[in-house]
C-alpha positions, 0 to 999 in steps of 0.5 A: 527318481534321481533321473528327474531330480535335476529337470526338476530342479533345472525347470524349477530354476528356469520359472524362478529367474523368468519371475524375477526379471519379469518383476526387475522390468516392470519397474521405473527405474530410479534413473527415468521420470514416472510415465506420466511426468513422461509423458507429458514432455512427450505432449509438450515436444510434441507440441513443439515440433507442430507449432515449429513445422508450422512457422516458417523460420529459416532453419538455423533459427527453427534450430535456436527455438528447438533448442532454447524450447526444448531445454525450457520443457525439460527444466519446466518439468525438473529433469536434465537431459541425460535423465530424459535420454534414460526414460526415454530409453526406458519408456520407448525402448525396452519394451513394448509394451510399456513403448504403446502403453505410452505413445497411448497417454502422449496420443490421449494428451494429444487429443486434451489441448484446446484447437486455438 
């Protein structure tokens, strides 16, 4: 029994730390925006990029328009550049499952936009 006790303690510690790590990764840190807000921002930015792609402006004007409207989209959602970048990393780079879920939500949001 004495020989098995360190092994049992090690396995128990491993399982406990895995549960703690899993719970922390599923929580949204205060330094990122909620998924629904992030989806709306990403949808708006994708619509901006699509609109700019079909317009035929000189590239310097397109870049200026993209930057200006990008800033307006972030302001509309009360998000600054740093917060958006941290949210981008959290929602799309930190977990494959989360990224797939967010991409599906963005796609569904784009599908819901009426075409004129």
